[in-house]
C-alpha positions in Angstrom: 12.0 -8.1 4.4 11.2 -9.8 7.7 7.8 -8.8 9.7 6.2 -10.1 12.5 3.0 -10.7 12.3 0.0 -12.5 13.8 -2.3 -15.3 13.0 -5.9 -14.1 13.3 -7.6 -17.1 11.4 -6.7 -20.3 9.6 -8.2 -22.1 7.2 -7.0 -25.1 6.0 -3.5 -24.6 4.7 -3.6 -21.1 4.6 -3.5 -18.5 7.6 -4.6 -14.7 7.7 -1.9 -12.4 9.7 -2.3 -8.9 10.7 0.5 -6.5 10.2 1.5 -2.7 10.5 2.1 -1.9 6.4 5.8 -1.1 6.2 6.8 2.6 4.5 8.2 0.5 1.5 4.9 -1.1 1.0 3.7 -0.2 -2.3 0.2 -0.5 -3.3 -0.2 -4.1 -5.4 -3.7 -4.5 -3.6 -2.4 -8.2 -2.3 -3.2 -7.0 1.2 -6.4 -5.3 0.6 -5.5 -2.2 2.3 -6.4 1.3 1.9 -3.5 4.1 1.5 -4.3 5.9 3.9 -4.8 3.1 6.3 -1.3 1.3 7.9 -3.0 -1.5 9.2 -4.1 -4.7 7.0 -4.2 -8.2 6.9 -2.3 -10.9 4.1 -3.2 -14.6 3.2 0.1 -16.6 4.1 0.4 -20.2 3.2 0.6 -22.1 6.5 3.5 -24.5 6.2 4.4 -24.0 10.3 1.4 -24.8 11.3 0.4 -21.7 13.3 -2.7 -21.7 15.3 -4.8 -18.1 15.9 -3.2 -15.7 17.8 0.3 -16.9 17.0 3.1 -14.4 16.6 4.9 -15.8 13.5 7.6 -13.9 11.2 7.3 -13.7 7.6 9.1 -12.7 4.5 9.0 -11.7 0.7 12.3 -12.4 -0.7 13.8 -8.9 -2.1 13.6 -11.1 -5.7 9.7 -11.1 -5.4 9.4 -7.6 -4.1 11.5 -6.5 -6.7 9.2 -8.4 -9.2 6.1 -6.9 -7.7 7.6 -3.3 -8.2 8.6 -3.7 -11.5 4.9 -5.1 -12.9 3.0 -2.7 -10.7 5.1 0.3 -11.6 7.5 -0.5 -14.3 5.1 -2.0 -17.3 2.7 0.4 -16.7 5.4 3.3 -17.3 7.1 1.5 -20.2 3.2 1.6 -21.6 2.6 5.3 -20.8 6.0 5.9 -23.0 5.0 3.6 -26.2 1.9 5.4 -26.0 3.2 8.4 -26.0 6.1 7.7 -29.0 3.4 5.6 -31.1 0.5 8.7 -30.5 3.3 11.0 -31.3 5.1 9.7 -34.4 2.8 7.4 -35.7 -0.8 8.1 -35.2 -1.1 11.9 -34.6 0.3 12.4 -38.8 -2.0 9.4 -39.8 -5.2 11.1 -38.2 -4.2 14.5 -38.6 -4.4 15.6 -34.9 -2.3 17.8 -32.8 0.8 15.8 -31.8 1.6 16.4 -28.3 -2.2 15.9 -27.7 -2.4 12.7 -29.4 0.4 11.0 -28.0 -0.8 12.2 -24.5 -4.3 9.9 -25.1 -2.4 7.2 -26.8 -0.3 7.3 -23.6 -3.4 7.3 -20.9 -5.0 4.6 -23.3 -2.2 2.3 -23.2 -1.2 2.8 -19.1 -4.9 2.6 -18.2 -4.6 -0.7 -20.4 -1.4 -2.4 -19.2 -3.0 -1.6 -15.2 -6.1 -3.5 -16.3 -4.3 -6.8 -17.4 -2.3 -6.5 -14.8 -5.3 -6.9 -12.8 -7.2 -9.4 -15.1 -3.6 -11.9 -14.7 -3.8 -10.8 -10.8 -7.3 -12.2 -10.7 -6.0 -15.3 -12.6 -3.9 -16.3 -10.2 -0.8 -15.0 -12.4 1.2 -13.7 -9.5 -0.3 -15.9 -6.4 3.1 -18.2 -6.0 6.0 -16.0 -6.8 4.2 -12.8 -5.0 3.5 -14.2 -1.8 4.6 -13.8 2.2 6.4 -17.2 3.0 6.1 -17.6 7.2 9.9 -18.3 8.5 8.9 -19.2 11.9 6.9 -19.1 15.0 7.7 -16.6 17.7 4.9 -17.0 20.2 
């Protein structure tokens, strides 16, 4: 997905760019934008030596976009379903609780843990290189 953005700050080998959020954009949090706000900033490696005010084209490869989507949506969804199955088949009989309620609670706990784990990995920089925008060209 190729976007044209404006460089608003340069700090060493990184540039902060301003762009309007695309409708296909999700809520991964990399761009630090609220869901209702379509204006956002993102940090990009300044591989082309762009200066403040330059218009540049940036891209996230489809592979990276799909990977980020899987991490943000697929992993928590899988955790929720695993929690449902575990709560229903294992935890509910062991604790003597109502099966559906126990399954739902276990699913909520595991989906919460999945999001916390993803956030922890993100703070440690596990996704920084693989799921980042790259500069493709200076337009003007």
